[in-house]
N, C-alpha and C positions, 0 to 999 in steps of 0.2 A: 352750731359748724353745720353739721351734716343738710341743715337747712339752711343756710347761706348757699351751700353748695348748687344745689338743687334749685333755690331762687336766680342763682347766675347764670344757669344751664339754662333755664327757661324766660330769662332775659335774654342770653345771647341766639338762641333760636328764635324768637321776635325780632329782632333787632336783624337778625339774617334773613327774615322771611323779606319786612320791610324794604332792607336794601339790596335783594335779588328784584322785589317787583320795580325798584325806582334804574337799575343797574340794564332792566329787560324794554323797559320804558325808553330809556336813553341810547341805549343800541338799536332800537327800530328807529329812532329820529335819526342815527346817523346814516344808515341803511337808504331812506327816503330823502335825504337833503347830500346824500355822495353823487358827485357828478359821474358820467360813464369813466370807467377805468380805463388806464393805457399805458405802455409800457412794461417793464420784465415788473415782475412784484416781489415785492417784500415778504419773505415767509417768516410766521410766527409761532415758534414751537415752542408748547404745554404740555410740561408731563411732571414737574416738581413744583408746582408757585399753588400748593395749599390744595384742600381736601374738600374743608365741609364750611369754609367762609372763604370771605376777600381777603388772602393774604395781601402787603405792601405789594408785593413782586405782582403778582394779576393784574394789580392798581396798575401801575404803570404801564405792562404788558398791554393793556385792555387801550388804555387814553396814547398811547403810542399806535397801539395800532386805528385807533377810532379816526386822528390828526390825521395820518397817512391816506387811508379814505376817502377822508372829507377833502383831502388834496385831490385825490383824485388818479392818487396812486395804487394799484392791483393789490390787494393784501390775502395772502392766503394762508390758511391757521391748519397746522395741521397739531393734533390731540388726541389726547391717549383715552380710549374707550376700554377698558382692561386690558390694555395692549402691553402690559408687562404681570408674570406670573406672581410676582414679588416686585412694590416696589419701594424706594426710601422711605419718604413718607407714611404709608400706610406699612409699614414694618411695627410689628410689635414686638420690640427684644426684650421679653420676658416670654414668650412664644411666637416664635420665628414661624410657627405650620400654621400662625392663625389665617382665615380669607382675609383677603384685602377688601379695604372698605368704597368698593368701585361705585357704588349706587350712590352714595353721595358725595362724590367726584364728578362724576359725571352729572351728575343734576346742577351741579355749580357751575362747571366748565358749559354744559347748554346753556346755561343762565346769562354764561358771561355773554355770547356768540348769539343769541336772539337776531331773530331776522336776515341771517349769513349763512351763506355756504362756508362747511368746518370739515376737512380732509380729516377722517378720525383712523385710528390706528387702532386695531385687534392683535391677541397673540397669540402665532402658532406656534409649537413649542416643537423644536427642531434634533431628531430623533437620531441623526450622527452627531450631533453635539453635545446631546447627552450621554451618549455613551463615551465619549473623547474625554467628559469631566467625570465621569462616576467615579474611578478611583483615586484622582487627584487628592495629595493634602492641600491645605492652607497655601503654604507659599506655593506648592506647585499652580495652582489655581490663580495665586496673585501673579502668576507671570503668567498665564495661558496666554497665546494669540490662537487667533482662525482666521483664513483668507475667507473676505470678501470676493468672490466669484466675478468676472466682468459678465456686467449685466447686457443686453442689448443696446446700442447705442441709440439716444434719442437726438435726432439732427435739431438744430438750433431753428430749421422752419415747424417742426413739432412731427414730422413723419420718422416713423421707427424703420429700423435697418435691420435684418436681422443679420448679415453680414459686411461688419464696419471695414473701412478701408484701416490700411495698415498705418497711418495718420490720426485717424481716430483712436485705434489701439493704445498710441503713444500718449495719447489726451486724457486730462482729465476725467473725463466725459468716457463713464464704460470701462474704468479701468480696475482691474483687480486689484487690492489692498491688502494685505495684513491688518489687522486689527487689534493691537494689543486690549480685548478686552477684560481680561483681570485687572492689570493696573487703571483700567478706565473707571472698577467697579469700587475699588478700594478707598475712595477717600466719603462717599457713602454710606461704605460697609463700614467703618470707621465712625462717621456720626452717628449713623444712627447705634449702634453697639455703645459710643461714647466709651471709646477706648482708641489705642494705638496699636498696641500690642494682641495682635488677635489669637484665641487661642486653637490651636489644632484639633477640635471637637464637633461631632457632627452637626451642632449646631451650626455652626459658625460655616462649616463646609457647606451646608444644604443653603444657606441665607446667599453665599456666594456661587455657588453652582447656579441657582435661581434668579442672582443677577446676570451674571454672564448669560444665562439662555434669554435675560430680558433684552439684556446690551444688543446682543446679536439680532434680535428679533428688529428694535430700532434701526437698528444699522443697516438691515434687510430693507424695509419699509421706507426706511426716511431715504437710503438710497434710490429709492425707486420713484419717491415721490419730489426727489433735485430732478433726476432725469425729466418726468414730467414738466415740474414749472421753470427750469433754468431759471432761477429769480436772481437779483441784482443783491440783496442780501440778505443774510438769517439774522433772527434776533432769539438769541437763547437765554432764560434764569442763569447767575452766575457760571457757570460749565465746569461746575464742580463734581454734583449727582451725576449716575452713570448715563442717564437719558441724554438729559442736555450735555456730559461731555463729547458721548457717541454719538450724537450728531453734530457738535463743533467740527471735532475731529476726519469725520466725512468731510464735510462742506469745505472744512482747510484745504482736507487732498487735494480736493476739486479746482481750487482756487479762487472759492469765493467766499467774500467776504462775511466774518460770523462780529456782528455785537452781541458784547452779555450786557447782564445790569444788575446792580445788587441797589440795596437800602442804602442811601449815603450817611454821610457822617452827621451833617445837620437833621432833627428834628426833621420828619412827612418829606423827604428828600430822596432824590434817586441818584446812581450813577450810572452813568451809560461809558462804554469804551470799546476800541477796536481789538486789545485787549480781554487780559482775565482780571473779570471785576474784583474776584477776591486778592490779587495779586495790588492792584489800588496803580498801574501805570501813570507816572503825571508826567506833561512836558512843560515844564517852565523857561521859558524862553531868558539865555543868560543875564539880559540888558532888565527884567526885572527886579524891581525896588520897590518896598512900600511906602506909599508916599504917608503923609502923616495922619489923613483920617482914614486910610487902610489901617496903620498901627494901634489906631485909637479903637478901628473895630474891632480888631484882634484883640488886645488887653479886655475889652468888657468880657466878651467871650471866656478868656483866659481867669476874671476875676469869677465867675458866674463856678468852670473847671475845676477852678482848685477850694470852693468852696461845696463840692460835692454835686452842685447843683447842674446833671446832666442828664440826658437818655440815650441809648445806643439801641437802634434797630426797637424802639420802642420799649425799651425796660428802664429802668429808673434803676440804680444799681443802690445808691447810696441818698437814705432817704434823711438820714441822723449823723453826717459824717465830723468826730470827736478827734481833737488833737491828742499830741502823746501827751501821755499820765503822769504823777508823779514817781509810779513807780518803773516804769520805763525809764525816765531822766536820771532817776538813782543809779542804775544798773549800767546805763549806755555812759555815764562817769567813771565807770569802776573800766571803760576801755581806753585804746589813744584816739581809736577811730571807728566810725559807724561806715557800714556799706550794706545797701537795700539790695535784695534780690528777689525782682517780677519774673512772675511764672508767667506761662500763659494755658489757656483748654487745650488739652494734649487732642483730641479729636479734631480741635475748630476746621473749619475749610483754610484757615489763613496757614496751615501747619504745613500741606503738603509744598508751598511757596519756600517756608524758613529754612524748611530742611536739609539745608545748601553745603552747612560743614560737619555737622554734627547730624548723625543717624535721626535724632531726634531728642525733645526737650531733656529727657530722664538722660540720656547720655550726656548731656550738657550739666545737668545738675550732677550727675554721680565725678566725675571732671572736677566740677566747683566743691562740690565735701572734702576733696581731699583738699584743697588751697585749704579750705575753712580748718580741717585739723591742721596744719603745717603754722598756720598764723594761728596763735591763741589770742593777742594782743589785741585784734579787731574783735567789735561784734557785727555779725553779719543779722540781717531782719531781713527772713525768709518769707514774701507777701504772696497768696495762694490768690490766682484770680478769681473775682466775684461770682464770674461765669459755670465756675465751678459744681456751684449750688444751685445754677436758675431753677426753677419750678419746669418740670417738664425735660430738663433737658441737663439735670443734674452727670459732671463727670462720673466714670465707674473706672477711673483711673487715672486717679489724683496724688495732687500735691502731700495733702495728709497723708496719705496711705503709703506715697514713700519716705516723709518724714518717719512715720512711726516705725517702718520696717528698716529703718536703716538708723533709727536711736540717734535721730537728728535733734531732737528736742532733747536730750540729755544733754547735748554740748554744751558747754559752760558760755561758750563765745555765742551760739543760737538764740534768739527770737522767732517764734512761728506765729505767722499773724493769718490766721483761718478767714477762709473765703465770707463767710459773714459779719467777720471784725469789720467796722466802722473808723478805726485808726487813721487817718486825715498819710495818705501817703507822702501830700505834698511839704508838708511839717518834717517826715522823714525824709526828702530829699536836701533839704534844706542843711540840716544836719547833718550830711553825709561827706565824705572823701569823695565818694565816687558812686555810679548806680550802676547795676547790672542785669540787664533784660537780654532775654530770650527773642522776642520780637514784638512785645509788647508797645501799646501804642505809647505809654508813659516813658519809654527810655527817649523820645522826640519831645517831651514836655519839660521832662528833667533838662537835654540839649538847649531848651526857649530858656532854661532859669539858670542857666550858665554852668551848669554840672558836667563832670566830665562824663559819660557816658560809655561802659564795654559791653558790645553790641554780641551774642552769638549767633543770633538764626537774620536768615532776612527778611529785611520788612517793610514795610510800604517807606516807609521814611530811610532806608538807605540806598535807593535811589540815588538818593544826592548827599553829596557830605555832610552829616548832620551829626555821627557819632561814631568812635571808635569801632570799627568793622573787621576784623583779623578773620582772613580765608583758610585756616587750617585748624586745627584743634591743638597742636602743641604752640602754634602764634597764641592761643586764647590764651591757654594756660600759662603761655610766659608773660602774658599781658598783664593777666590776675594777679601775678606776686608781682610785678614791677613797679605797678599800680597801688600794691599793699606798700612797696616798702620805701618808695619816693616821695621826699618829704611833698613835695609839690609837683602837677601834674598840669605838663601844657596842654592847652586846650587851643586847637587852631579856630582860629576867631572865624573862619566860613562856617563852623557848625551852626552856631546859634543864627547865625545871618539865614542859612538857609533852612534851618529851623523853621524859623519865623515865614518864610519863603513859602513853604511845603505845605505847613497847617494851615494858612492863607488860602491857597490857591484848594486844600480837600473841602475847608470850611467853604467858602464863600464862590468858588467857581466852578469845581466838579460838583459840588452836591446839588440836585435840579430841585426845587422847591415846587411841591404839589399840591402844596397847602392849600392852594383855590379850587382844586377838586377832592382831596381826599383829605378824612378826618379820623383818628384814631377812635378803634371802635370799642363793644364793651370789654374784650382783651388787648391789650395795646400794641399787642403783636400783629392784629391784625385791623383792617382798614372796613371806611364806611363811605360809599361815594358822596359828594354835596352835591345839593343841586346846584347849577350849573346853566346857561345858553353854548351851544354850541358856536357862537362869535365869540363867548369869552376863552372857548378852549382852543378855535383859532390865535384867538390874538394875544396867548399866554408866550409871556419871553421862554417859560420854558419850555412849552410844546414848538417856539422857531429853532430852539437852538437844539432838537430833538431832530426834529426833519432836517434841517442847514447838513446836520452830522449824518443822518441816514442818505439823504438823497445826493447831497454835494461833498460828501467825505469830510466834516467837520469834525473839529475836537471834540464835541460837546461841552464845552463850558461857555458859563454865562459870562457876557463879556461885560466890562465898567465903565 
């Protein structure tokens, strides 16, 4: 096992080295073949997309910026050069005082930007802010705000004015603003600690203080950079980790367009949007209906999905999905009905969007448990999300721990399915009366299968009528009891229609394929550059959609 570990490590380093040589060679080609730039620049912000290898989002960032430069559009790179005392990806949650891996990260960034100018930002500790944070609790730090004072205004001509006019003070340029630094830091803090409910201990307070100080440094440096460049748009990784969240907040306050990107639903694909990538905003025209060919395409995808043959962000969760065994079926036969309860990973970057009705997923589970105890005639199957045990990303606040603490598995009408169990959720759905989800994608799939779905958190698919989604806690409780007690649940026909339309758009319109230029690396959560000519890049359908989206305000959708 140890030998295999070191063999993989050596292989990764070797592949990384070869990949970086290819990236540097291509970067020089882009520089040599790009026409003289003209017009307002597009800013690419880089701080949280990989430390020691080429991440998928770094790959999307790089290729999109190359395409703009080859088109003659000025690109301004703003990248971290030890610019944070602590960053999210560099944090060691077992020892939060560890030094950041800046050397490796800077080396990787320098490789990406070979042959072009980069605006690097470093870290300056603000002593006044540090004193203000010193004795605050985690709760107080979470709500902390700080004033970004008015900077000298940079006129659009580029001249610096020490005494701005009344109109300029009232404009977004040079305007003082209060920044909610604590709130901007929370998603990244929860993600790296792998928990939602933060402990008020010194390790957590220390890390949150350092994140706030680092976010403040980003705010000051990036604000000045925006004054100097006056860009037409800013492009950032998903906008949830504090560097990108801070950059996005400041940019939007100035009235400048912000585009975020994330890994798409299809393998080797990206999702670009004017909204928040982790919320996955999609506009589907009212008149859009799937034709025969599109229906067949979607059905072929679903056939694979229902067999467990799919990946998400480079991860294949199920290698051997099994059906419902005889012991489960015998137990289920003792009950009037089956209701699956599908959970999520509590620290995931989707959760800030999901928590609109309930404070968090466990708040929902607590109410669900009350209903479970009141309905002994129903078998509830609580399924933990497979991502809870993902290597290098395992959760520290789990559904399994909640089950144990509340003795849920002792209840005669509950079956708990652990995250590493490969039981088929789809067979379970087929046998269910209705399905309960927080914001899991399987709620959309259950709706596609024609099952009633009771959703408790805002999900990507709740943008459209696809599931039952009550907007108050007591209404969720009432719906649970109603669905359990009625003989038949009437599902509006538009739920299934909208579910198919939404999933089709997610898969085949919003997921921009990069398979011509990127492929999985040794670790599938990382990527490596393929060999291709610059003409192939510029003729790519994906690249054309990104250029149209950035330069013409397009919707970043593949046109059929």
